[in-house]
C-alpha positions in Angstrom: -11.1 -38.1 -62.6 -10.1 -36.7 -59.2 -9.8 -39.2 -56.4 -12.5 -38.7 -53.9 -12.5 -40.5 -50.6 -15.8 -42.1 -49.5 -16.3 -39.5 -46.8 -16.5 -36.7 -49.3 -19.6 -38.0 -51.1 -21.2 -39.9 -48.1 -21.8 -38.6 -44.6 -19.3 -39.4 -41.8 -22.1 -41.1 -39.8 -22.8 -43.4 -42.8 -19.1 -44.3 -43.2 -18.9 -45.0 -39.4 -22.0 -47.2 -39.6 -20.5 -49.1 -42.6 -17.3 -49.7 -40.5 -19.4 -51.0 -37.6 -21.6 -53.3 -39.6 -18.7 -54.7 -41.5 -17.4 -56.2 -38.2 -20.7 -58.1 -37.5 -20.9 -61.8 -38.0 -22.4 -63.0 -41.3 -24.9 -65.9 -41.3 -24.7 -68.5 -44.1 -27.5 -70.6 -45.4 -27.3 -74.0 -47.2 -28.9 -75.0 -50.5 -31.0 -77.5 -48.6 -32.2 -74.8 -46.2 -33.1 -72.4 -49.1 -35.0 -75.3 -50.8 -36.9 -76.4 -47.7 -37.7 -72.9 -46.5 -38.8 -71.7 -49.9 -41.0 -74.7 -50.7 -43.9 -73.0 -48.9 -43.7 -69.3 -49.7 -46.4 -68.3 -47.2 -46.7 -64.7 -46.2 -45.1 -65.7 -42.8 -42.1 -67.2 -44.6 -41.7 -64.3 -46.9 -41.8 -61.9 -43.9 -39.1 -64.1 -42.1 -37.0 -64.1 -45.2 -37.3 -60.3 -45.7 -36.4 -59.7 -42.0 -33.4 -61.9 -42.3 -32.2 -60.1 -45.5 -32.8 -56.7 -43.9 -30.2 -57.6 -41.3 -27.9 -59.9 -43.3 -27.4 -57.9 -46.5 -26.1 -54.7 -44.9 -23.5 -56.8 -43.0 -22.3 -58.5 -46.2 -22.4 -55.3 -48.2 -20.5 -53.3 -45.5 -17.7 -55.9 -45.4 -17.1 -55.4 -49.1 -17.4 -51.7 -49.0 -14.7 -51.6 -46.2 -12.5 -53.9 -48.2 -12.8 -51.7 -51.3 -11.3 -48.8 -49.2 -8.1 -50.7 -48.3 -6.8 -52.4 -51.5 -3.1 -52.7 -52.2 -1.1 -50.9 -54.9 -3.6 -48.0 -55.1 -6.4 -50.2 -56.6 -8.8 -48.5 -54.2 -8.2 -45.1 -55.9 -8.9 -46.3 -59.5 -12.0 -44.6 -60.9 -13.8 -47.9 -61.8 -13.2 -49.2 -58.2 -14.5 -45.9 -56.7 -17.6 -46.3 -58.7 -18.1 -49.9 -57.5 -17.5 -48.7 -53.9 -20.2 -46.0 -54.4 -22.7 -48.7 -55.5 -22.0 -50.7 -52.4 -22.4 -47.6 -50.1 -25.6 -46.6 -51.9 -27.0 -50.1 -51.3 -25.9 -50.1 -47.7 -27.7 -46.7 -47.2 -30.9 -48.0 -48.9 -31.0 -51.1 -46.7 -30.2 -49.2 -43.4 -32.7 -46.5 -44.0 -35.5 -49.0 -44.7 -37.8 -49.3 -41.6 -38.5 -52.5 -39.8 -40.5 -55.0 -41.8 -43.8 -55.7 -40.0 -46.4 -56.6 -42.6 -47.2 -57.6 -46.1 -46.9 -54.1 -47.5 -43.5 -53.5 -45.9 -42.3 -56.8 -47.3 -43.5 -55.9 -50.8 -41.7 -52.6 -50.7 -38.6 -54.2 -49.3 -38.6 -56.8 -52.2 -38.8 -54.0 -54.8 -35.9 -52.2 -53.1 -33.6 -55.3 -53.1 -34.6 -56.0 -56.7 -33.3 -52.5 -57.5 -30.1 -53.1 -55.5 -29.4 -56.3 -57.6 -29.8 -54.3 -60.8 -27.5 -51.6 -59.5 -24.8 -54.2 -59.0 -25.3 -55.9 -62.4 -22.0 -54.6 -63.8 -19.7 -55.0 -60.8 -17.6 -57.8 -62.5 -16.8 -55.8 -65.7 -16.3 -52.6 -63.7 -13.8 -54.3 -61.3 -12.1 -55.8 -64.4 -11.8 -52.2 -65.7 -10.3 -51.2 -62.3 -7.7 -54.0 -62.5 -7.0 -52.8 -66.1 -6.5 -49.3 -64.9 -4.1 -50.6 -62.3 -2.2 -52.8 -64.8 -1.6 -49.7 -67.0 0.1 -47.9 -64.2 1.7 -50.7 -62.3 5.5 -50.5 -61.8 6.9 -53.2 -64.1 9.1 -54.3 -61.2 6.1 -55.6 -59.4 5.7 -59.2 -60.5 2.2 -60.4 -61.0 2.8 -63.2 -58.6 3.2 -60.5 -55.9 -0.3 -59.3 -56.7 -1.6 -62.4 -54.9 -3.3 -60.1 -52.4 -5.4 -58.7 -55.2 -6.3 -62.2 -56.5 -7.4 -63.2 -53.0 -9.4 -60.0 -52.6 -11.2 -60.6 -55.9 -12.0 -64.2 -54.9 -13.5 -63.1 -51.7 -15.3 -60.2 -53.3 -16.8 -62.2 -56.2 -17.7 -65.1 -53.9 -19.5 -62.7 -51.6 -21.3 -61.2 -54.6 -22.5 -64.6 -55.7 -24.0 -65.1 -52.2 -25.7 -61.7 -52.1 -27.2 -62.2 -55.6 -28.4 -65.7 -54.7 -30.1 -64.5 -51.5 -31.8 -61.5 -53.2 -32.7 -63.5 -56.3 -34.1 -66.4 -54.3 -36.3 -64.0 -52.2 -37.6 -62.1 -55.2 -38.3 -65.3 -57.2 -40.4 -66.8 -54.3 -42.9 -64.1 -55.2 -43.5 -65.6 -58.6 -47.2 -66.5 -58.6 -46.6 -69.2 -61.3 -43.3 -70.9 -60.6 -42.1 -73.4 -63.2 -42.7 -77.1 -62.1 -40.1 -78.3 -59.5 -38.7 -74.8 -59.0 -38.2 -73.3 -55.6 -37.0 -69.8 -56.4 -33.7 -70.2 -58.2 -33.4 -73.8 -57.3 -34.7 -76.6 -59.5 -35.4 -79.6 -57.4 -35.2 -82.0 -60.3 -32.6 -80.5 -62.5 -31.2 -82.7 -65.3 -27.4 -81.9 -65.6 -27.5 -83.4 -69.1 -30.1 -81.1 -70.3 -28.4 -78.0 -68.8 -25.1 -79.2 -70.3 -26.8 -79.6 -73.7 -28.2 -76.1 -73.6 -25.0 -74.5 -72.4 -23.0 -76.4 -75.1 -25.4 -75.1 -77.8 -25.0 -71.5 -76.6 -21.2 -71.9 -76.6 -21.3 -73.5 -80.1 -23.3 -70.6 -81.5 -20.7 -68.1 -80.2 -18.0 -70.3 -81.8 -19.9 -70.3 -85.1 -20.3 -66.5 -84.9 -16.5 -66.1 -84.3 -15.0 -68.8 -86.5 -17.7 -69.7 -89.0 -17.8 -73.3 -87.7 -17.8 -75.2 -84.4 -16.6 -78.7 -83.3 -19.4 -81.1 -82.2 -20.1 -81.6 -78.5 -21.0 -85.2 -77.5 -22.7 -85.7 -74.1 -22.7 -89.0 -72.2 -24.6 -89.8 -69.0 -28.1 -90.9 -67.8 -30.7 -88.6 -69.4 -33.2 -89.4 -66.6 -30.8 -88.5 -63.7 -31.9 -85.3 -61.8 -30.8 -83.6 -58.6 -31.5 -80.3 -56.8 -29.3 -77.4 -58.0 -29.4 -73.9 -59.4 -29.6 -74.3 -63.2 -28.4 -70.8 -64.0 -25.1 -71.4 -62.0 -24.5 -74.8 -63.8 -25.3 -73.3 -67.2 -22.8 -70.5 -66.6 -20.0 -73.0 -65.6 -20.5 -75.5 -68.4 -20.9 -72.7 -70.9 -17.5 -71.3 -69.9 -15.7 -74.7 -70.0 -17.2 -75.7 -73.3 -16.4 -72.3 -74.8 -12.8 -72.6 -73.8 -12.6 -76.1 -75.2 -14.3 -75.1 -78.5 -11.8 -72.2 -78.9 -8.8 -74.4 -78.2 -9.9 -77.1 -80.7 -11.0 -74.6 -83.3 -7.7 -72.8 -83.2 -5.7 -76.0 -83.3 -7.5 -77.5 -86.3 -8.3 -74.3 -88.2 -5.7 -74.8 -90.9 -5.6 -78.6 -90.7 -7.1 -81.1 -93.2 -8.2 -83.2 -90.3 -11.8 -83.0 -89.0 -11.8 -81.2 -85.6 -12.4 -83.8 -82.9 -15.5 -83.4 -80.8 -15.6 -82.1 -77.2 -16.8 -84.8 -74.9 -18.9 -84.1 -71.8 -19.4 -87.0 -69.3 -21.9 -86.6 -66.4 -21.4 -89.0 -63.5 -23.6 -89.3 -60.5 -21.8 -90.3 -57.3 -23.1 -90.5 -53.8 -21.5 -87.3 -52.6 -20.9 -85.5 -55.9 -22.2 -85.1 -59.4 -19.2 -84.7 -61.6 -19.2 -83.2 -65.1 -16.0 -83.8 -67.1 -15.4 -81.6 -70.2 -12.6 -83.1 -72.4 -11.1 -81.6 -75.5 -8.2 -82.3 -77.8 -7.3 -78.7 -78.2 -3.6 -79.1 -77.6 -3.6 -78.5 -73.8 -1.9 -75.9 -71.6 1.8 -76.0 -70.6 2.2 -77.0 -67.0 3.8 -73.7 -66.2 0.7 -71.9 -67.5 -1.8 -73.9 -65.4 -1.6 -71.7 -62.2 -2.4 -68.7 -64.3 -5.7 -69.8 -65.6 -7.5 -69.1 -62.4 -6.2 -65.6 -61.9 -7.8 -62.3 -62.7 -4.7 -60.4 -63.7 -3.2 -62.4 -66.6 -6.1 -62.4 -69.0 -5.5 -61.1 -72.4 -9.3 -60.9 -72.9 -9.5 -58.3 -70.1 -7.7 -55.9 -72.3 -10.9 -55.5 -74.3 -12.5 -53.7 -71.4 -11.8 -50.0 -71.4 -13.4 -46.8 -70.4 -15.4 -46.7 -73.7 -16.8 -50.2 -73.3 -20.6 -50.2 -73.1 -21.1 -52.3 -70.0 -24.5 -53.5 -71.0 -27.0 -54.6 -68.4 -26.5 -58.3 -67.9 -23.6 -59.9 -66.1 -23.7 -63.5 -67.3 -23.0 -63.0 -71.0 -20.4 -60.3 -70.6 -18.5 -62.2 -67.9 -17.1 -64.6 -70.5 -15.3 -61.8 -72.3 -13.1 -60.6 -69.5 -11.0 -63.7 -69.0 -12.7 -64.1 -65.7 -14.7 -67.1 -66.7 -12.6 -69.8 -65.1 -11.9 -68.2 -61.7 -15.6 -67.1 -61.4 -16.9 -70.5 -62.5 -14.7 -72.1 -59.8 -16.3 -69.7 -57.2 -19.8 -70.7 -58.4 -18.9 -74.4 -58.0 -17.4 -73.8 -54.5 -20.4 -71.6 -53.4 -22.5 -74.8 -52.9 -19.7 -77.0 -51.7 -18.3 -78.2 -55.1 -15.1 -77.4 -57.0 -13.5 -77.0 -60.4 -10.2 -78.7 -61.5 -8.3 -78.5 -64.7 -6.0 -81.2 -65.8 -4.0 -80.7 -69.0 -1.8 -82.8 -71.3 0.3 -80.4 -73.2 0.4 -81.5 -76.9 -3.0 -83.2 -76.6 -5.8 -81.6 -74.7 -7.4 -80.5 -71.5 -9.9 -82.2 -69.1 -12.0 -80.0 -66.8 -13.6 -81.7 -63.8 -16.6 -79.8 -62.4 -17.6 -81.3 -59.0 -21.1 -80.4 -57.7 -22.0 -81.4 -54.2 -25.1 -83.5 -54.3 -26.0 -83.2 -50.7 -26.7 -79.5 -50.6 -25.8 -79.4 -46.8 -22.7 -77.3 -47.0 -23.0 -73.7 -45.7 -22.3 -70.8 -48.0 -18.6 -69.8 -47.8 -18.6 -66.4 -46.1 -15.5 -64.4 -47.0 
């Protein structure tokens, strides 16, 4: 595929506009603000929300489009990355060519458009994984992966920004739901039970383990079943699913040919004043200390090798994400997006503990890379 610079398929005036908008200041919102604002989705509030997104989304999208142009080691020229850049430029053009939002009809049309933008970007993660794959094939073996730190940092910024864009669009679209589930404000569940989400995510991970290995270790969950706090259940599900899946795989592989019964994975949910912490513990043999820094990178994964030009990139991004070895770094970004974090502590020869910290207060602003 011949390399085409952005200006060949998009007008110079559009590229100049992207450059200009990419320098404007982004505006972050907090979980608490989204929750309070969305609790009364009146027409006036939906108009305010749409007008905010009409100005905010092009700024965020332009920043990413500009960054996609200037990646190190020739990553910008890889066919998969060019495709992602085209998606971003198309979305920027759609947003900028949309007229000012003045009434209910404008708002409805705008909501349909951003819904389509969200679908257009569904496969950004696997497509970028493919771009990194294409880079790895051609990378000079003298370049040590530690030197590719710039690319790790870019991907962290890029995926963090994507989480924010998808949260803002999804939240706005969901506020139009005429029959929202009880205690739900858009994507946010005001009385989410972390135990229940952990249970569902564990069952999903176990069914994948069953499918791959024919059996799966048990998962025991400890904590107060009545405890709830406001959070985004889809985000928590994705993070716990990833952690439990990694633990199941480690335990399964360690005990596959053993006479011993595979020990269960233990999940403990603790509610503190500042944080809700979810600990996922396994006895899967642990990770050597030298390998720990690598588990949060995008370039080491062996799983990413399964992505190639022929891969059917499906239409969802949550299920596929797990298969690209991007699960841990992206889970950590989801945790950090609302002011939490993810830490992995390992005892080589025994097992691994993952600590997922979720901020209870919901006051922290979105990180805006």
